[in-house]
C-alpha positions in Angstrom: -32.4 -26.7 6.5 -30.2 -29.8 6.8 -31.2 -32.4 9.3 -29.1 -31.4 12.4 -28.4 -35.0 13.3 -26.9 -35.8 9.9 -23.1 -36.2 10.1 -20.4 -36.2 7.4 -19.8 -39.9 8.0 -23.5 -40.5 7.0 -22.8 -39.5 3.4 -20.3 -40.5 0.8 -18.1 -37.9 -0.9 -20.4 -37.6 -3.9 -23.4 -37.0 -1.8 -21.6 -34.4 0.3 -20.4 -32.6 -2.8 -23.9 -32.6 -4.3 -25.0 -30.6 -1.3 -22.0 -28.2 -1.5 -21.8 -27.4 -5.3 -25.2 -25.6 -5.6 -24.2 -23.2 -2.8 -20.9 -22.1 -4.4 -20.7 -18.9 -6.5 -19.9 -19.0 -10.2 -18.3 -16.0 -11.9 -17.1 -14.5 -15.1 -14.0 -15.9 -16.8 -14.6 -19.5 -15.7 -14.7 -21.9 -18.7 -14.8 -25.1 -16.6 -15.9 -25.0 -12.9 -16.3 -27.8 -10.3 -16.9 -31.3 -11.4 -13.9 -32.1 -13.6 -10.4 -33.1 -12.6 -9.4 -29.4 -12.7 -10.9 -26.0 -13.4 -10.2 -23.8 -16.4 -10.1 -20.1 -15.6 -9.3 -17.3 -18.1 -6.4 -14.9 -17.5 -6.9 -12.0 -19.9 -3.9 -10.1 -18.5 -1.6 -13.0 -19.4 -0.6 -13.2 -15.8 -2.4 -14.1 -12.6 -1.9 -13.4 -9.0 -2.1 -16.4 -6.7 -2.1 -16.8 -2.9 -3.0 -19.6 -0.4 -3.7 -19.9 3.3 -4.6 -22.6 5.8 -7.0 -22.4 8.7 -6.6 -25.0 11.5 -9.2 -25.7 14.1 -8.2 -24.4 17.6 -5.3 -22.5 16.0 -7.2 -20.1 13.8 -10.8 -20.6 14.9 -12.7 -22.5 17.6 -15.9 -24.3 16.8 -17.5 -23.4 20.1 -17.4 -19.8 18.9 -17.5 -20.1 15.1 -20.2 -21.7 13.0 -19.5 -23.0 9.5 -20.6 -19.8 7.9 -18.1 -17.8 10.1 -15.2 -20.1 9.1 -16.2 -20.0 5.4 -16.3 -16.2 5.5 -13.0 -15.9 7.3 -11.3 -18.3 4.9 -12.4 -16.4 1.9 -11.7 -12.9 3.2 -8.2 -13.5 4.5 -7.1 -14.8 1.0 -9.1 -12.3 -1.0 -7.4 -9.5 0.9 -3.9 -10.7 -0.1 -4.9 -10.6 -3.7 -6.4 -7.1 -3.3 -3.2 -6.0 -1.6 -1.3 -6.7 -4.8 -3.6 -4.3 -6.6 -5.5 -7.2 -8.3 -9.1 -8.1 -8.6 -9.9 -11.5 -7.1 -11.4 -13.9 -9.7 -11.5 -17.4 -8.4 -11.1 -19.6 -5.3 -10.0 -23.2 -4.9 -11.0 -24.6 -1.5 -10.1 -27.8 0.3 -11.8 -29.0 3.5 -10.7 -31.7 6.0 -13.7 -32.8 8.1 -14.0 -35.2 11.0 -16.7 -37.9 10.5 -18.8 -36.6 13.3 -19.0 -33.0 11.9 -22.5 -32.0 11.1 -23.4 -31.8 7.5 -25.2 -28.5 8.3 -21.8 -27.1 9.4 -20.3 -28.0 6.0 -23.2 -26.5 4.0 -23.0 -23.4 6.2 -19.3 -23.2 5.5 -20.1 -23.2 1.7 -22.6 -20.4 2.3 -20.0 -18.4 4.2 -17.6 -18.7 1.3 -20.2 -17.6 -1.1 -21.3 -14.7 1.1 -17.8 -13.3 1.2 -16.4 -14.2 -2.3 -18.1 -11.3 -4.0 -17.8 -11.6 -7.8 -15.1 -14.3 -7.5 -16.0 -17.9 -8.3 -15.3 -21.0 -6.3 -14.0 -23.3 -9.1 -13.0 -26.5 -7.2 -11.0 -28.0 -4.4 -10.9 -31.2 -2.4 -12.6 -33.0 0.5 -10.8 -35.3 3.0 -11.5 -36.9 6.3 -9.3 -36.1 9.3 -9.2 -35.7 13.1 -9.9 -32.0 13.1 -11.3 -29.3 10.8 -8.8 -27.8 8.4 -9.4 -25.4 5.5 -7.1 -24.5 2.7 -8.0 -21.7 0.2 -6.2 -20.6 -2.9 -7.3 -17.4 -4.6 -6.4 -16.1 -8.0 -6.6 -12.5 -9.2 -6.4 -10.4 -12.3 -4.0 -7.5 -12.5 -6.0 -6.1 -15.5 -2.9 -4.8 -17.2 -1.5 -3.0 -14.1 1.9 -3.8 -12.5 1.5 -5.5 -9.1 1.9 -3.3 -6.0 4.7 -4.8 -3.9 5.8 -4.3 -0.4 9.2 -3.0 -1.6 8.1 0.2 -3.4 7.8 2.7 -0.5 10.0 5.7 -0.8 11.0 8.6 1.6 8.4 11.4 1.2 5.5 9.0 0.6 2.4 9.1 2.7 1.4 6.0 4.7 -2.4 5.3 4.4 -4.8 2.7 5.7 -8.2 1.4 4.5 -10.3 -0.5 6.9 -10.8 -0.9 10.7 -8.0 -1.4 13.3 -8.3 -3.4 16.5 -11.9 -4.6 16.1 -11.1 -8.2 15.5 -8.6 -8.3 18.4 -11.2 -6.8 20.7 -13.8 -9.4 19.5 -11.3 -12.2 20.2 -10.7 -10.8 23.7 -14.4 -10.7 24.5 -14.9 -14.3 23.3 -11.8 -15.5 25.1 -12.9 -13.9 28.4 -16.4 -15.4 28.1 -18.0 -11.9 28.0 -19.5 -12.7 24.6 -20.4 -16.0 23.1 -20.3 -17.0 19.4 -22.9 -19.3 18.0 -23.3 -21.5 15.0 -24.0 -19.3 12.0 -24.3 -16.0 13.8 -22.1 -13.8 16.1 -23.2 -14.2 19.7 -23.2 -10.6 21.0 -25.7 -7.8 20.8 -25.7 -4.1 21.1 -22.3 -2.3 21.5 -20.3 -5.5 21.5 -21.7 -7.0 18.3 -19.4 -5.2 15.9 -16.3 -6.5 17.7 -17.5 -10.1 17.8 -18.6 -10.0 14.2 -15.3 -8.5 13.1 -13.5 -11.5 14.6 -15.9 -14.2 13.5 -16.5 -12.8 10.0 -13.9 -10.2 9.1 -14.4 -7.9 6.2 -11.9 -6.2 4.0 -12.1 -3.2 1.6 -11.2 -5.4 -1.4 -12.1 -2.8 -4.0 -9.6 -0.4 -2.4 -6.7 -2.6 -3.6 -7.2 -2.1 -7.3 -8.2 1.5 -6.7 -4.9 2.1 -4.9 -3.0 0.6 -7.7 -4.8 2.8 -10.2 -4.0 5.8 -8.1 -0.3 5.1 -8.0 0.3 3.3 -4.7 4.0 2.5 -4.3 3.6 -0.3 -1.7 0.8 -2.2 -0.2 -0.1 -5.2 2.0 -2.9 -6.8 3.9 -2.7 -6.1 7.6 -3.4 -9.5 9.0 -0.7 -9.8 11.7 -1.0 -6.4 13.3 -0.2 -2.9 12.2 3.3 -2.6 13.6 4.4 -6.1 12.4 3.0 -5.5 8.9 4.3 -2.0 8.7 7.7 -3.4 9.6 7.5 -5.7 6.7 6.9 -2.8 4.3 9.8 -0.9 5.9 12.3 -3.8 5.7 11.3 -4.7 2.1 11.6 -1.0 1.0 14.6 -0.1 3.1 12.8 2.8 4.8 11.2 3.9 8.0 7.4 4.2 8.4 6.5 6.9 11.0 2.9 6.4 12.1 1.0 9.2 13.8 -0.9 8.4 17.0 -3.3 11.3 16.3 -4.3 9.6 13.0 -5.2 6.5 15.0 -7.0 8.2 17.8 -10.5 7.5 16.4 -9.7 3.8 16.1 -8.5 3.7 19.8 -11.6 5.5 21.0 -14.0 3.2 19.0 -12.6 0.2 21.0 -13.4 1.6 24.4 -16.8 -0.2 24.8 -15.0 -3.6 24.5 -12.3 -2.5 27.0 -14.8 -1.3 29.5 -16.8 -4.5 29.2 -13.6 -6.5 29.9 -12.7 -4.3 32.9 -16.2 -4.7 34.4 -15.8 -8.5 34.1 -12.2 -8.2 35.5 -11.0 -10.0 32.4 -8.6 -7.5 30.8 -5.8 -9.4 28.9 -2.4 -9.0 30.6 -4.0 -6.5 33.1 -3.7 -3.5 30.8 -6.0 -0.5 31.5 -8.5 0.6 29.0 -6.3 3.2 27.2 -3.3 0.9 27.0 -5.4 -2.1 25.9 -7.2 -0.3 23.1 -3.9 1.1 21.8 -2.4 -2.3 21.9 -5.4 -3.7 19.9 -4.9 -1.0 17.2 -1.1 -1.3 16.9 -0.8 -5.1 17.3 -4.2 -6.8 17.2 -4.2 -8.2 13.7 -6.9 -10.0 11.6 -8.7 -6.8 10.6 -7.6 -7.4 7.0 -7.4 -3.7 6.1 -4.9 -2.5 3.5 -1.8 -0.6 4.4 -0.4 1.4 1.5 2.1 4.1 0.6 1.4 6.9 -1.9 3.5 9.6 -3.4 2.9 12.9 -1.6 1.4 14.4 -4.8 -1.2 11.7 -5.0 -2.2 12.3 -1.3 -2.4 16.0 -2.0 -5.0 15.4 -4.8 -6.9 13.0 -2.5 -6.4 9.4 -1.6 -8.7 6.8 -3.1 -11.6 5.9 -0.7 -11.6 4.6 1.9 -7.8 5.2 2.5 -6.9 7.7 5.1 -3.4 9.1 6.0 -1.8 7.5 9.1 1.8 8.5 8.8 4.8 9.2 6.5 7.7 7.3 5.0 11.1 8.7 6.0 14.7 7.8 5.1 16.6 5.5 7.4 19.5 8.0 8.0 21.7 5.5 9.7 18.9 3.6 11.4 17.7 0.2 10.5 14.5 0.0 8.5 11.6 -0.1 10.9 8.6 1.6 12.4 8.2 4.7 14.5 5.2 5.9 16.3 5.2 9.7 16.6 8.9 9.6 15.9 9.7 7.0 18.6 11.0 3.6 17.5 8.6 0.8 18.2 9.4 -2.9 17.8 7.7 -4.6 14.9 8.1 -8.0 16.7 4.5 -7.9 18.1 1.2 -9.1 16.7 0.4 -12.6 15.4 3.2 -15.1 14.8 2.1 -18.6 13.7 5.0 -20.3 15.6 4.8 -18.4 18.9 1.1 -18.9 19.9 
């Protein structure tokens, strides 16, 4: 356990890195890891998938809720999910951290543990440290297609089955509980017990069915993406890229809606329901527009679905032709706006 009074400003860069490096995971395919000017990572396929994302304090996380471990886990998962959504296997991460001088060193080492805890078989191969006024994290992830073609957003075709792997609405429910003060996060561990714990944990430390991405590619998925900004918004992205309409079935989402009721009830008891929605409307809104669950939305040819979708995908709708309509999203045949969910420049 690091001395809780020790701050980043009490160490120089080399001393701080010496505390971080032993905590980072190594992996296969890395010829040169942290410690040189750059890493050397093998790409047996001859190609590599790459994605990057930034987390900014008080925009993507709040330190009064999220400990270092939480932020490290979140930073890893949201990038790993993007690689998996291309049908690739994540292989390596490059991580940069901006830290204020008064940030606890324990927070930084917990952040490294959170990265390691969510990276799976992928290695953290390097990055950068800088001082700044607020905590900011940048993660770049590389992935291996293993000889397969990437699964793009643009491949959905009429007649395909829409499928989803992962949870829906749990992260949004957790954020609502935290925002209302019904549950409290804490450094290094979610701050809710009992029925509320899964929601708070899903927000603070989201998970993703990463292995389902390559499995979907092997099974013949025609389109796929990571649902990070809400089901309707991300389904709309597939629809526009593919020039089709995705018709989602409420019945296929009913179990997701029902599973969120304990969180909605808790908010109602505390008179803290966001926007005043009742339980049924609130839970449906979380499922359709909540975001940050990092599940995978994919489309599969009907014959693939008939043989059985790869676990843990489940059917949630169908792809239909536009037939004079603009590409977009329906819910039980009724047009729904995809302009909901998370937008970095509207919140």
